[in-house]
Structures are given as C-alpha cells and as structure tokens.
N, C-alpha and C positions, 0 to 999 in steps of 0.2 A: 056197713061199717068200713069196708074197703074203699067204697066210693067217697065217704066222708074224709078218710085219712088222705086219700089221693088229692081231694079238693083242697084240704088244708095245706098239704105240702106244696101244691101248685101256687096257692096264694102266698105262702111263706117265701117260696123261691122268688116270686116276682117282687115281693116287698124288699128282699135283700138286693136284687138286681137294680131296682130303681133307686133305692136309697143309699146303698153301700157298695156299689160296683163302679166307682170312678166316673159317674155321670156319662156312661158310654153312649147314651141315647141322645145327648145334646148335639147341637148343630156345629160347634166349632172344634178346635180353634182354626182360624184362617188368617194368613198373613196378607196385609195390604201392601201394594207397591210402595217403595220408599222413594223419597226425594233424594236424588244423588247429589252429594255435595262433598267438597274437599278432594284431596288427591292422595290421601293415606289409605289406599285400598290394597289389601294383600293379594298376591298372585293366586289365581284359580286355574287349575288344570282339569279339564273335562275328560272323562274316560267313557267311551260308548262301546260296549261289546255288540257285535252285529253278526248274525248268522241268517242268511237268506231273508233279508229285509228289503228287497228291491222296491216293494210297493210304498215304503215309508221313509227310507233312509235319507233321501234328498230333502224332504220337508223337515226332518229332524235336524240334519246338519245345517241347513240354511237358517233355521231358527236359533241354533246355538252360535253360529258365526255372526248373527245380527244382534247379539246381546249388547246392551248399552252399558255394560260393566266398565267402570272407569279405571280399573287397575289392570295389571298384566293378565291376559287370558289366552289360553291355548286349548286346543281340542285334539285328542287322540282317539281315533276310531280303529278298533281292532276287527278286521275282517276274519271271522271265525270259520274258515273253510267253507265259505258260501259257494253255492253252485248257480246262483242267479245273477251274478255280476254286481253284488252289493258294493264291493270295494271300488269298482270302476265308476259306479254311479255316484258314490260319495266324493271321489276325486273330481268329478265333473261339476260340483257345486262351486259357483264363483267364490273366491277367497282372496279378495284384494289385499288384506292385511297379512296373508300367509300364516294363518293361525292353525291350519289343519294339518295333521299328520295321519296318514292311513297306514296301519301296520298289518301286514299279512300274517295271520296267526299260525303258529306251529302246531304240530301234532299234540293232542292232549295226553299228558302223562297219566299213568295209572293212579287212581285215588283222587283225581280232580273232577269236579263237575265242569261241564263245558263252559258255562257262563263265567264261572270264577277263574278258570284258566285264561279265558280271554281278558277278563278284568286284570288279572295279575300281569299279563303281558303289557296291557295299557299302562298300568302303574309303573312297571319297569321302564317304559319309555318316558314316562313323566320324570322318574328319577334321573334318567340320562339327560333330559333337557334341563331340569332344575334340580340339582343334586341336594340342596339344603331342604330339610324337612320343615319348611315354613309355608304359610298359606294353606290352601285347601285343595282337596280333590273333590270333584263333583261327579257322581256316578248316576248315569241315566240310561234309558233304553232307546233303541233305534226306532221305536214306534211311538215316540212322544215328541210333541212340539212345545216350544217354550216362548212365552211373551218376552219382549226385549228386556224387561226389568226383573226377570225371574231370579237370575243368579245374584244380582246386586241385593235383592230383597232377602235372599237366604243368608248371604254374608252379613248383612246388617243385623239380622236376627241373631246369628251366632255370636257376633262381636258384642252386641248390646247386652245380651244375657249371659255371656261367658259360657257358651255351649260348645261341646266337642263335636256334636253331630246334629244336623238339622235335616229332617226328612218330611216329605209331604206325600199324601196319597193324591195322585193327579186325578183330574176329572176324567171319568171313563165314558166311553160311547154309550148312549142310551137312546137309540133311534128305533131299532126293530122291536117288535112285540116281545121277542125273547129277552132282549136287553132290558126293556122296561119292566118286565116281570122279575128278572133274576139278578141284574147287575146292582140295583140299589141294595138288595138283600146281601150281596157279597160284601159291600162296604159296611153295612150294618153288622153283619156277623164278625167281620174283622175287628170292628170297634168293640164288640162284645168280648172277643178273645184278648185284645190288647187295648184296654181302655186308655184313651189318649192322656187323660189327666194323670193316670198312674205311670204311664211311660214318662211323662214330663216331670214327675215328682222324684227328685234325687233320693228321697227316703224310701221309695218303693222298689221292689225287686223286679217289677214288670218292665220288660224291655221289648220294644217293637220298632219296626221301620217299614217303609213302603219303597220297594226297590226302584221304582221309576224316577225317584228324585231324592238323592241322598248327598248332602254336603258334609264332608268329614274333614276335620283338621288333620293335617299330615302328621303332626306329632301324636295325635290320638291313634292314628292308623299304625304308626311305628310302634307305639306302646303295646299294642295287642299282638305284635308279631307280623303285621302286614296281612295281605290277602292270603298268604300261605297258611295262616292260622285257621282259615275257614275252608280250606281247599275242597273238602268233600261235601260241603253243605248243599242241600237241595233247596232249602228255604234260606237263601243267602242273606236277605235283607234283615230278617229278625235275628239270625245268628250273629251278624255283624253288630247289631244293636246290643245283643246280650253280652258280647265280648267287651264292647266299649263301656257299658254300664258297670260290668263287673270289675273293670280296671279303674273305676272311680270317675269315669267320664259322665258328662251331663248331656241328656238327650232332649230333643223336641220332636214331636210328631203331630202333624196337623193335616188339614185339607188344603188343596191348592186351587186358586183361581187363575194362576199364571202358567200352568202346564196341563196338557191334556193328552190322553192317549188317542191315537188315530187308528188303532187296531179294532176292526169291527168283530162283533160276535153275533152274527145274524140268526143263528139257529141254537136251540137248546143244546144240541150235541156239542157245539163249540164251547159253551160254558161248562158243560159236563167234563170235557177233557181238561179245561183249565183247572177245575176244582180237583178232579181225580189225580191230576199230576202230582200233587203234594199232600193230599188230605191224609193219607196213611203215614206219610213221613211226619206230619204234624203230631200224630199219635205215637210216634217212636216205634212204629211197626208192632204195636202191642195189641193182641186180640182182646185182652182184658180192658184196655182203654177204649177200644172200639165198641165193646159191649156197653161200657159206661157212657160213651158218647151217644150211642143210639138211644139208650134208656133216658138220658138227660134231655135229648132233643124231643123225645116223645112226651116227657113230663112237662117241659117248658112250652112247647108249641102245639102239640096234638091233644093232650089230655084236656086242657081248658075248653077247647072247642067241643069235644065229645061230651064233656060234663054239661056244658051250656045247652047243647042240643038235645041230649038224651037223659040227663040227670033229673033229679027231683029234689025239691026242698033246698036245704042249705048247700049240699054239693053242687046243685045247679047254679045257685047264686054265686058261690065262690068261683066256680068255673067261668061264669060269665064275666065276673069282675077281672079275673086273670086274663081272659081273652081280650077284653076291652083295653086293659093296661098294656098288653103286648102290642096291640095295634097302635095305640097312642104313642108308644115308645118308638115306633117305626116312622111316624109322620115327619119328624125333622129331617130324616134321611131322604124321604120322598120329596120334601120341599127343596132340598139341595139339588135334586135332579129335575125340578120343576114338573113334578108329576102329581096327579090327583091323590089325595089321601085315600080314595076308594081302593087303590092298589093294596092297601094294608089288609083288606079282607082276604087276599090270597096268600098272606104270609104263612099260614100253616101248610099249604100245598108247596110253597117254595121251600119250607123247611124239610118237607118230605123229599123234595128233589135233591137238596144238598146232602141230606142223610144218605140217600141212595147212592149219590156220587161217592161219598166217603166209603160206603160198603163196597162199591165197585173198585175203588182204589185198593182196598185191602184184598179183594179177590184177585185183582191183577198181580199184586205182589206175591200172593201165596201160590198162584199158578205159574210163577216164574217169569211173568212179563215185566214186572217192576214198573218203574217210572219211565215213561217215554215222552220226550220233548225234543223238538227240532231234530227228529230222526235219530236221536240217541237214546239208548236204554240204560237205566241205572237200576241194578237188581239187588245190590247189597246195602244193608243199613250202614250208617256211619255214625261216628260219635259227635257230629256237629249239629244235630237237630236242636231246635229251640227248646227251652225248658218247658216242663209241663205247665 
C-alpha cells in the first residue's frame, strides 16, 4: 500500500509539474539580435563588480567596450579590493572612446554583501556621471563576455515590451565531464525554481533574474530604493527581481545566445562550492524547509527510479512513467548545451549531488562557517532572501 501511494504521488507531482508549472521544461525564451536603426536610443551605463578576476576581466571589458550600441554608453568597473591586479588589467584594455571608468572600491560596511557594495559604488559613480534617472543600468559580472549586439538587443526588448528589467541566463561553460554532467542540471533546476513564463507574467508573484546579465531602468531602480534596499542579500539577482516586481515593475527572464560565462568549473568540487554558497540561503536558513526540500527531491527524482527498478505491478508502472517523464523534461536543456539526451539517464544521480550540496550548505551554516565566497564569510541570516 505504501509503495502504491508513493507511486501515485510521484505520478501526480510530475503531472502537475509538466502541465501546470509554467512550462519550465521548455527551451525558451531566447532573444535574437536586433537590427540597429534610428538614433533615439537611451543612455546605458554598465556596472561591473570585480574581485580577483585577473583571468577574465580583460576579455569582459573588451567585449563591453566593443558594443555596437548606437546610444550613449559608459562602463564603470569597481575593483573590489582585488589582490591580483584586476583593476590594473582593466585599465590596460584599449578604450579609444574613453568609455571606461575604473573605481577602486572602499571598505565594505557592516550589513552589506561584498558584491552589492561594489555594485552600489558603481551605481553611485553612474549617478555622478549622469545625474538624471533616465536610461538604463546594465549589471554584469567580470567573467562574462558579450557579443557586440547584446546591449542593443536588451534595450530593444525593454522598450518594445515596456519592461522595467530584462535579464538573461548567460551561456555557461560545458566542456569538462563535470560540467557536462552537472551544469545543464543547474540551469534546469533554476528554471524549475523560477519558471520563466511565470517570471514574465505580470499577474504572477514569481520573480527571478540571472545576475550575469541584468538591464534595469534607472527609474525602476530608484523606485525600489536603489541598491541600498538589497544591501545584505546573498542571492542578489532574484532579490532585485522580487523588489522590482513587488513595486509594480514588469520583468523578462530568458536564455542568452549573446553572452557567455568564461569561468570554468572543471571538477565536481567547483560546482559543489558554487551550489553550497547560497543553497541554504535559498531555504531562508530553515531546517524545516531543508527537510522538506530533501524529501521533495527524493520524491521527484529518486523514488521513480527505485519504483521502476524494484517495484511490482502498478507501482512499478507509475514509477517508470514518472522516470521517463522526468528524463524527457530534461532533454530540451541538454539540447541547448548540444549534449546527447543520454545524459538524462544520470539525472537522479545529479539530483543526489545537488541535494547533498544543499545539505552541506546547511551544515556549513550551523557549524558557524556560513557562506564563503571570494575569501569573504557571511554567517548571519538577513531579511533580503528571495521569497519561498
């Protein structure tokens, strides 16, 4: 009886996910490059926080300075107390149009996350250069490169659809075996948490964003109280999206063909650290939510496999159907990464990996280690975590 109830629940959960969860499994949306025409393009100010990014900062800055954007464009890079010469390397990038300003970051005040303090200093420099709250701020990371048409495409989308914020999940590295096994699932699970169709629906409360590529109207940023309103957030992108949507703003979240991360994750341990950094933050540091998440992951990803392999009769059939549906839902993501659908067979093992990393994140927190990133530790919960 227990096996039958478990199998029925697995099948019901997958029916709801596939049919009533924002089509999270689909392949889009993706913006195509726009044809640049006319001269009525608003100013865009790019802000890049950078801490110890010597390996990627020059490629990032060069790609931003080479944007074909026809309107006023400026770039502010905040060197966040780097020890590897990040600021010096950024200044060395050719800048014939003198678009680049490199700001040496100040000491982080109490209550601020490191990245958001760097972003706040960059936005302050933007206000100094362009005092009026017109045009857009583009937030990106120092390990991302951009095709020349990227910013123009984002601005065109924002203006055409009347959006306050346009965000894209950039293309991630997927070269090593660890990346091929784990990175597509990272994108897949992100879409499961924040279904893009619901994020993009003004009538839905779901708000999400991808921090590597965020274009936000300056009026929308001012309306939520600026970067200061997010200052302690460790999941800064989704927290920003939540504030914008709650203020009445309209969002867009999609995948990008015009921006890509150049940060490699060659080993499983690298991806473990990336996940563990904010997994328990996502659960609001709640042991109860952790238990619920572990049970949910087991029900959705592990139970169907066990029922299909070791069950009998109807439980085995329902488990097999749920397992096949789960693998099929992963195939569009694998295609985006140009990987064989056969990788979907490993999805239960991948789910175990991500669940273990989430548990590890909770253990780190309760042992007093907290969130560690870029040699900084954050041990205290804050009120800016994204909604449940």
